[in-house]
C-alpha positions as CSV (number, residue, x, y, z in Angstrom):
1,M,-23.3,-14.3,-72.9
2,S,-26.4,-14.5,-70.8
3,F,-25.1,-17.7,-69.2
4,N,-22.0,-15.8,-68.0
5,I,-24.1,-12.9,-66.7
6,A,-26.3,-15.2,-64.7
7,L,-23.2,-17.0,-63.4
8,T,-21.7,-13.7,-62.1
9,G,-25.1,-13.1,-60.4
10,L,-24.9,-16.5,-58.8
11,A,-21.3,-15.8,-57.6
12,A,-22.4,-12.5,-56.1
13,A,-25.4,-14.0,-54.3
14,Q,-23.2,-16.8,-53.0
15,K,-20.6,-14.2,-51.7
16,D,-23.5,-12.3,-50.0
17,L,-24.7,-15.6,-48.4
18,D,-21.2,-16.5,-47.2
19,T,-20.7,-13.0,-45.7
20,T,-24.1,-13.1,-43.9
21,A,-23.5,-16.6,-42.7
22,N,-20.1,-15.6,-41.2
23,N,-21.8,-12.7,-39.4
24,I,-24.4,-14.9,-37.9
25,A,-21.8,-17.5,-36.9
26,N,-19.9,-14.8,-34.9
27,V,-22.9,-13.1,-33.3
28,N,-21.5,-14.1,-29.8
29,T,-17.8,-13.5,-30.6
30,T,-16.3,-10.9,-28.4
31,G,-14.9,-7.9,-30.3
32,F,-16.1,-9.2,-33.7
33,K,-16.9,-6.7,-36.4
34,E,-19.6,-7.6,-39.0
35,S,-18.8,-7.6,-42.7
36,R,-20.7,-6.3,-45.7
37,A,-20.3,-7.7,-49.2
38,E,-20.1,-4.8,-51.7
39,F,-20.7,-5.3,-55.4
40,S,-20.4,-3.4,-58.7
41,D,-21.6,-4.0,-62.2
42,V,-19.3,-5.3,-65.0
43,Y,-19.3,-3.2,-68.1
44,A,-16.9,-3.8,-70.9
45,A,-16.9,-1.5,-74.0
46,S,-14.5,-0.2,-76.6
47,V,-14.3,2.9,-78.7
48,F,-15.9,1.0,-81.6
49,S,-18.8,-0.6,-79.6
50,A,-22.3,0.7,-79.6
51,G,-22.5,1.9,-76.1
52,A,-26.1,3.0,-76.3
53,T,-27.2,-0.7,-76.8
54,K,-24.7,-2.3,-74.4
55,N,-26.5,-4.2,-71.6
56,G,-23.6,-5.0,-69.3
57,D,-21.7,-8.1,-68.4
58,G,-23.0,-9.0,-64.9
59,A,-21.9,-8.3,-61.3
60,Q,-18.6,-8.6,-59.4
61,T,-17.6,-8.5,-55.7
62,T,-15.5,-5.4,-55.2
63,M,-14.9,-5.8,-51.4
64,V,-16.0,-7.5,-48.3
65,A,-15.8,-4.4,-46.0
66,Q,-15.8,-4.8,-42.2
67,Q,-18.0,-2.3,-40.3
68,F,-16.2,-1.0,-37.2
69,H,-19.1,0.7,-35.4
70,Q,-19.3,0.2,-31.7
71,G,-20.6,-3.0,-30.2
72,S,-22.6,-3.1,-27.0
73,L,-20.9,-3.7,-23.7
74,K,-21.3,-6.7,-21.5
75,F,-20.2,-6.3,-17.9
76,T,-18.3,-9.0,-16.0
77,Q,-16.6,-9.6,-12.6
78,N,-13.1,-9.8,-14.1
79,S,-11.0,-6.6,-13.8
80,L,-8.8,-7.8,-16.7
81,D,-11.8,-7.8,-19.1
82,L,-11.4,-4.6,-21.1
83,A,-13.7,-2.9,-23.5
84,I,-13.0,0.1,-25.6
85,T,-15.6,2.8,-25.9
86,G,-14.8,4.9,-29.0
87,E,-12.0,4.5,-31.5
88,G,-8.9,2.4,-31.0
89,Y,-7.4,-1.0,-30.7
90,F,-5.4,-3.0,-28.2
91,A,-1.9,-4.0,-29.4
92,T,-0.7,-7.6,-28.8
93,S,2.4,-9.6,-29.7
94,E,3.2,-13.3,-29.9
95,D,6.5,-13.0,-28.2
96,L,8.0,-10.8,-25.5
97,S,10.6,-9.4,-27.8
98,S,8.5,-9.3,-31.0
99,Q,7.4,-6.0,-32.5
100,D,5.1,-7.7,-35.0
101,Y,1.9,-6.5,-33.5
102,A,-1.7,-7.6,-34.0
103,Y,-4.6,-5.3,-33.2
104,T,-7.8,-6.3,-31.6
105,R,-11.0,-5.0,-29.9
106,A,-11.5,-8.3,-28.0
107,G,-10.5,-7.5,-24.4
108,A,-10.9,-10.9,-22.7
109,F,-7.5,-10.9,-21.1
110,K,-6.1,-13.0,-18.3
111,L,-2.8,-13.8,-16.5
112,N,-0.4,-16.5,-17.7
113,K,1.9,-18.6,-15.5
114,D,4.4,-15.7,-15.4
115,N,1.7,-13.1,-14.5
116,F,1.8,-11.4,-17.9
117,I,-1.5,-10.2,-19.3
118,V,-2.4,-12.3,-22.3
119,D,-5.4,-13.1,-24.5
120,S,-6.9,-16.5,-25.1
121,K,-4.2,-17.4,-27.6
122,G,-1.4,-16.4,-25.3
123,N,-0.5,-13.1,-27.1
124,F,0.9,-10.4,-24.8
125,L,-1.0,-7.2,-24.2
126,Q,1.3,-4.2,-24.8
127,G,1.5,-1.2,-22.5
128,F,3.4,2.1,-22.1
129,P,5.9,2.5,-19.2
130,V,4.8,4.9,-16.4
131,D,6.3,6.3,-13.2
132,A,5.5,3.8,-10.5
133,S,4.5,6.5,-7.9
134,T,2.8,9.2,-10.0
135,G,1.5,7.2,-13.0
136,D,2.9,9.7,-15.5
137,T,3.5,8.1,-18.9
138,T,7.1,8.3,-20.0
139,S,6.6,7.3,-23.6
140,V,3.6,6.7,-26.0
141,S,5.6,5.0,-28.8
142,L,4.8,1.4,-29.8
143,S,8.6,0.8,-30.1
144,T,9.0,1.4,-26.4
145,S,5.9,-0.5,-25.3
146,T,6.4,-3.7,-23.4
147,A,4.2,-6.7,-22.3
148,L,2.3,-5.8,-19.2
149,Q,3.1,-7.9,-16.1
150,I,1.4,-8.0,-12.7
151,P,4.0,-8.7,-10.0
152,D,2.8,-10.9,-7.1
153,A,4.8,-9.1,-4.4
154,S,5.5,-5.4,-3.8
155,G,9.2,-5.9,-3.3
156,S,11.4,-4.9,-0.4
157,P,9.9,-3.5,2.8
158,R,10.1,0.2,3.4
159,A,11.2,1.6,6.8
160,T,9.1,4.4,8.3
161,N,10.5,7.8,7.7
162,N,7.5,10.1,8.4
163,V,4.6,9.9,10.8
164,Y,1.7,12.3,10.4
165,T,-0.6,12.8,13.3
166,S,-3.0,15.6,14.4
167,F,-5.5,15.8,17.2
168,N,-7.6,17.9,19.5
169,L,-6.7,18.0,23.1
170,D,-9.4,18.6,25.6
171,S,-8.8,22.0,27.3
172,R,-11.1,21.0,30.2
173,A,-8.8,18.1,31.2
174,S,-7.2,18.2,34.7
175,V,-3.5,18.0,35.4
176,P,-2.7,14.5,36.5
177,T,-1.3,14.2,40.0
178,L,0.7,11.0,39.4
179,A,4.1,10.9,37.8
180,F,3.9,9.7,34.2
181,D,3.8,6.0,33.8
182,P,2.7,4.4,30.5
183,N,1.1,1.6,32.5
184,Q,-1.0,4.0,34.6
185,S,-3.9,5.6,32.7
186,A,-4.3,8.1,35.5
187,S,-0.9,9.6,34.8
188,Y,-1.8,10.9,31.4
189,N,-4.9,12.4,29.8
190,S,-5.1,10.9,26.3
191,S,-3.2,8.5,24.0
192,T,-3.1,7.2,20.5
193,S,-0.8,4.7,18.6
194,T,0.5,4.0,15.1
195,T,2.7,1.3,13.5
196,L,6.3,1.9,12.6
197,Y,8.2,-0.5,10.2
198,D,11.9,-1.2,10.5
199,S,14.4,-2.0,7.7
200,L,13.2,-5.7,7.6
201,G,9.5,-4.7,7.4
202,E,8.6,-5.9,10.9
203,P,5.9,-3.7,12.5
204,H,6.4,-1.9,15.9
205,V,3.7,-0.1,17.8
206,M,4.5,3.5,18.7
207,Q,2.2,4.9,21.3
208,L,1.9,8.7,22.0
209,F,0.7,9.9,25.4
210,F,-0.6,13.4,26.0
211,R,-0.3,14.8,29.6
212,K,-1.5,18.2,30.6
213,T,1.0,20.1,32.7
214,A,-0.7,23.5,33.0
215,D,-3.3,25.6,31.3
216,N,-2.5,25.5,27.6
217,D,0.6,23.4,28.2
218,W,1.0,19.7,27.4
219,S,3.8,17.2,27.4
220,V,4.1,14.3,24.9
221,Y,5.5,11.0,25.9
222,A,6.2,8.0,23.6
223,T,6.8,4.3,23.8
224,M,7.7,1.7,21.1
225,D,6.7,-1.9,21.8
226,G,6.1,-0.8,25.4
227,K,9.6,0.7,25.8
228,Q,9.6,4.4,26.6
229,F,12.0,6.7,24.7
230,N,12.9,10.4,24.7
231,H,13.2,13.0,21.9
232,L,16.7,11.6,21.0
233,G,15.4,8.1,20.6
234,D,17.1,6.8,23.7
235,E,15.3,4.3,25.9
236,V,14.2,5.7,29.2
237,E,15.1,3.4,32.0
238,P,12.6,3.1,34.9
239,A,13.6,5.2,37.9
240,A,12.7,4.8,41.5
241,T,11.3,8.3,41.7
242,P,10.9,9.6,38.1
243,A,10.4,13.3,37.7
244,V,7.1,14.2,36.0
245,L,8.7,16.2,33.1
246,S,12.0,14.4,32.8
247,T,11.4,12.3,29.7
248,P,8.8,13.7,27.2
249,I,9.6,13.8,23.6
250,S,8.0,17.2,23.1
251,M,6.0,19.9,24.8
252,F,3.1,21.9,23.3
253,R,1.8,25.3,24.1
254,F,-1.6,26.6,22.8
255,D,-2.9,30.2,22.8
256,S,-6.2,31.4,24.3
257,S,-8.0,30.5,21.1
258,G,-6.9,26.9,21.2
259,L,-4.4,27.1,18.4
260,P,-0.6,26.4,18.5
261,S,1.1,29.2,20.3
262,A,3.6,31.4,18.4
263,T,5.9,31.4,21.4
264,V,9.5,30.6,20.4
265,A,10.9,27.8,22.4
266,D,14.3,27.8,24.1
267,P,16.5,25.8,21.6
268,L,18.6,24.6,24.5
269,A,15.7,23.2,26.4
270,A,15.7,19.4,26.8
271,P,13.2,18.6,25.4
272,P,12.5,21.8,23.5
273,L,9.2,23.4,23.0
274,Y,8.3,22.4,19.4
275,N,6.2,25.6,18.7
276,A,6.1,27.6,15.5
277,V,7.2,31.2,15.0
278,A,4.3,33.6,14.4
279,P,2.0,33.3,12.6
280,A,1.7,29.7,14.0
281,T,-0.2,27.1,12.2
282,T,1.1,23.9,13.6
283,F,3.9,22.6,15.8
284,N,7.4,22.1,14.3
285,A,8.1,18.5,13.3
286,L,10.0,16.4,15.8
287,T,13.0,14.5,14.4
288,I,13.8,11.3,16.3
289,P,17.2,9.8,15.3
290,G,16.9,6.3,13.9
291,L,20.6,5.4,14.1
292,V,23.5,6.6,16.1
293,A,23.6,10.4,16.1
294,G,25.8,12.5,18.3
295,G,26.6,9.6,20.6
296,N,22.9,8.7,20.9
297,P,21.9,5.2,19.7
298,G,18.5,6.4,18.4
299,L,15.3,4.2,17.9
300,S,17.4,1.3,16.5
301,E,18.5,0.7,20.1
302,L,15.0,-0.5,21.0
303,L,15.0,-3.2,18.3
304,G,16.1,-6.7,19.0
305,N,15.7,-8.4,15.6
306,G,18.9,-7.3,13.8
307,A,17.0,-4.5,12.0
308,T,17.4,-0.8,12.1
309,F,15.6,2.4,11.3
310,P,18.0,3.6,8.5
311,N,16.4,7.1,8.5
312,D,15.3,9.5,11.2
313,V,11.7,9.1,12.2
314,I,10.0,12.5,11.7
315,V,6.8,13.1,13.6
316,N,4.8,15.7,11.8
317,W,2.0,17.2,13.9
318,R,-0.4,17.5,11.0
319,D,-1.8,15.4,8.1
320,E,0.3,14.8,5.0
321,A,-1.5,17.5,3.0
322,N,-1.2,20.0,5.8
323,T,-5.0,20.5,5.7
324,T,-6.2,23.5,7.7
325,N,-9.0,21.9,9.5
326,K,-6.8,19.0,10.6
327,L,-4.1,21.0,12.5
328,P,-3.6,20.4,16.2
329,T,-6.1,22.3,18.5
330,Q,-7.0,22.6,22.1
331,Y,-10.7,23.1,22.3
332,A,-13.2,22.4,25.0
333,S,-14.1,19.2,23.3
334,R,-13.2,15.5,23.8
335,F,-9.9,14.2,22.6
336,E,-10.0,13.4,18.9
337,V,-7.5,12.1,16.5
338,K,-7.8,14.0,13.2
339,A,-5.0,12.3,11.3
340,L,-2.8,9.3,11.8
341,E,-0.6,7.7,9.1
342,Q,2.9,6.8,8.3
343,D,4.9,6.0,5.1
344,G,6.5,2.6,6.0
345,A,5.4,-0.7,4.7
346,T,6.1,-4.4,5.0
347,V,6.3,-6.9,2.2
348,G,2.8,-7.2,0.7
349,R,1.0,-9.6,-1.6
350,L,-1.2,-8.7,-4.5
351,A,-4.7,-7.8,-3.2
352,G,-6.4,-6.3,-6.3
353,I,-6.0,-4.7,-9.7
354,D,-7.7,-1.6,-10.9
355,I,-7.6,-0.3,-14.5
356,G,-8.9,3.3,-15.1
357,A,-10.6,4.8,-18.1
358,D,-7.2,6.1,-19.1
359,G,-5.8,2.6,-19.2
360,K,-3.5,3.0,-16.2
361,I,-3.1,-0.2,-14.2
362,V,-2.8,0.2,-10.4
363,A,-1.9,-2.8,-8.2
364,S,-3.1,-2.8,-4.6
365,Y,-1.2,-4.9,-2.1
366,S,-2.0,-6.3,1.3
367,N,0.5,-3.9,3.0
368,G,-1.5,-0.9,1.9
369,D,0.8,0.0,-1.0
370,S,-0.5,1.0,-4.4
371,T,1.7,1.0,-7.5
372,F,1.3,2.1,-11.1
373,L,2.4,-0.8,-13.2
374,G,1.8,0.6,-16.7
375,Q,-0.7,2.0,-19.1
376,V,-2.6,-0.1,-21.7
377,A,-1.4,1.0,-25.2
378,M,-4.1,2.2,-27.6
379,V,-3.7,2.3,-31.4
380,R,-5.7,3.9,-34.2
381,F,-5.5,3.8,-38.0
382,S,-6.3,6.3,-40.7
383,N,-8.4,3.6,-42.5
384,S,-9.6,0.8,-40.3
385,Q,-11.3,-0.9,-43.3
386,G,-7.9,-1.4,-44.8
387,L,-6.7,-3.6,-42.0
388,Q,-5.9,-7.2,-42.9
389,Q,-7.8,-9.9,-41.0
390,V,-5.6,-12.6,-39.4
391,G,-8.1,-14.5,-37.3
392,N,-8.6,-14.6,-33.5
393,T,-10.6,-11.4,-33.9
394,S,-7.4,-9.6,-34.8
395,W,-6.0,-7.5,-37.6
396,K,-2.7,-6.4,-38.9
397,K,-1.7,-3.2,-40.7
398,S,-1.6,-3.1,-44.5
399,L,-0.7,-0.6,-47.2
400,T,-4.3,0.7,-47.3
401,S,-4.8,0.9,-43.5
402,G,-1.8,3.2,-42.9
403,E,0.7,3.1,-40.1
404,P,-0.6,2.5,-36.5
405,I,-0.8,5.7,-34.5
406,A,-0.2,5.0,-30.8
407,G,-1.5,7.1,-27.9
408,E,-2.9,7.2,-24.4
409,P,-6.5,6.1,-23.9
410,A,-9.0,8.9,-23.5
411,S,-6.7,11.3,-25.4
412,G,-7.4,12.9,-28.8
413,T,-9.7,10.8,-30.8
414,L,-8.9,7.6,-28.9
415,G,-11.6,6.0,-26.8
416,T,-11.7,5.2,-23.2
417,I,-11.2,1.8,-21.5
418,N,-13.9,0.1,-19.4
419,S,-12.6,-2.4,-17.0
420,S,-14.7,-5.5,-16.1
421,A,-16.5,-5.2,-19.4
422,L,-16.3,-6.8,-22.9
423,E,-17.4,-5.4,-26.2
424,Q,-19.8,-7.7,-27.8
425,S,-20.2,-8.4,-31.5
426,N,-21.7,-5.6,-33.4
427,V,-23.8,-8.0,-35.5
428,N,-27.5,-7.2,-35.6
429,L,-29.1,-10.7,-35.9
430,T,-32.4,-9.4,-37.1
431,N,-30.8,-7.5,-40.0
432,E,-28.7,-10.5,-40.9
433,L,-31.7,-12.8,-41.1
434,V,-33.4,-10.4,-43.5
435,D,-30.2,-10.1,-45.5
436,L,-30.1,-13.9,-45.6
437,I,-33.5,-14.1,-47.1
438,S,-32.6,-11.4,-49.6
439,A,-29.4,-13.2,-50.7
440,Q,-31.4,-16.4,-51.0
441,R,-33.9,-14.8,-53.3
442,N,-31.2,-13.3,-55.4
443,F,-29.6,-16.7,-55.7
444,Q,-32.9,-18.2,-56.8
445,A,-33.5,-15.5,-59.3
446,N,-30.1,-15.9,-60.9
447,S,-30.6,-19.7,-60.9
448,R,-33.9,-19.1,-62.7
449,A,-32.1,-16.9,-65.3
450,L,-29.8,-19.9,-66.0
451,E,-32.7,-22.2,-66.3
452,V,-34.5,-19.9,-68.8
453,N,-31.3,-19.6,-70.8
454,S,-31.0,-23.3,-70.9
455,T,-34.6,-23.7,-72.1
456,I,-34.0,-21.2,-74.9
457,Q,-30.8,-23.0,-75.9
458,Q,-32.7,-26.3,-76.0
459,N,-35.5,-24.8,-78.1
460,I,-33.0,-23.5,-80.6
461,L,-31.3,-26.9,-80.8
462,Q,-34.7,-28.5,-81.6
463,I,-35.4,-26.3,-84.5
464,R,-35.4,-28.3,-87.8
């Protein structure tokens, strides 16, 4: 019997050595979780045995339990390197249509030839669908998750529909004496420009000219690609003796405090005074027809590339958020542009990828667009130690682990995601080396027990 007891001790010590050696071998494996060999004694007895004198039958390995505590983070220069801080796993699949998921903490991801995010084995990282403009998640179920893909182009161009601009006009400026001429700087007081995009994504420069006509009164003129147009979008043909106020796109009036006047403009005036009704905050938006409207060709008339402006171009005399301190003013201060932006875009190429702590992936393009592409799926289990190891630092669910519970990163008990970082192995090399020595001593002790038993047996056989 003592031979068998010593043999179980040897087997336990060997299992301990194997487990420790595996931990040491994976000390630099990204996302690796160390294991611990757990043992129990063997005790066999019956109702008729003398339990008070029973010595036991040795040791047995009950479980090699993985320890899922957090590993340290290693920061990199790759935005697709992801590390989880806290509880949770990434979900991956071998095929685009497969729902046989594997779960991992190793976040060394990259792009394959089709721009899908994959791991080193080519498994596809799963993500939740989101609204492309707001980033709101539409579903957090694994059954609706898909492989995350980074498109190379932002798609079709977007024609300009809104222009946002605000400014301060210098109340100290003098009224120009020359008739307005976009080529004569002395015929206006200030100017600024922005880019408009047509239906084909080709850029066109729209320049706004501000000309003082009287105290607190200003006229606004506009050109696109050097061609002057009026408030209807019609091109203004050069005249031999142009009238000073014949072709502005709008007229402004300020009150004595330098803010937009509350004067109501004559709606039949051409062009009208785009002032607001009291209490005034900013001037009314100016709508410039893009296509034929009421017999007027609109801005599309000025294009010569077969493109159009499919929508009216609305010039908003404010910033997009209607910020109070960015509204038009006329103070005794130099001309200043407070806001200048528009919502059109040309075709763009991928310029960068940003992944937030909530796992939402934002693609930035060379045309200035930013698009939400998806959200990295996170999964947790009721019993992580019940997961089945499948290699490649991955696990699969089992009966003892429970079903995967999907959710958004940084929600509930799920951890956050660190982009440009990797979770290192949680193996403590110092502890493992000490455990290695301990396992070696246990093996030697059990070997000695076998040797002693052998000596005793030999002595017995030599009795005569």
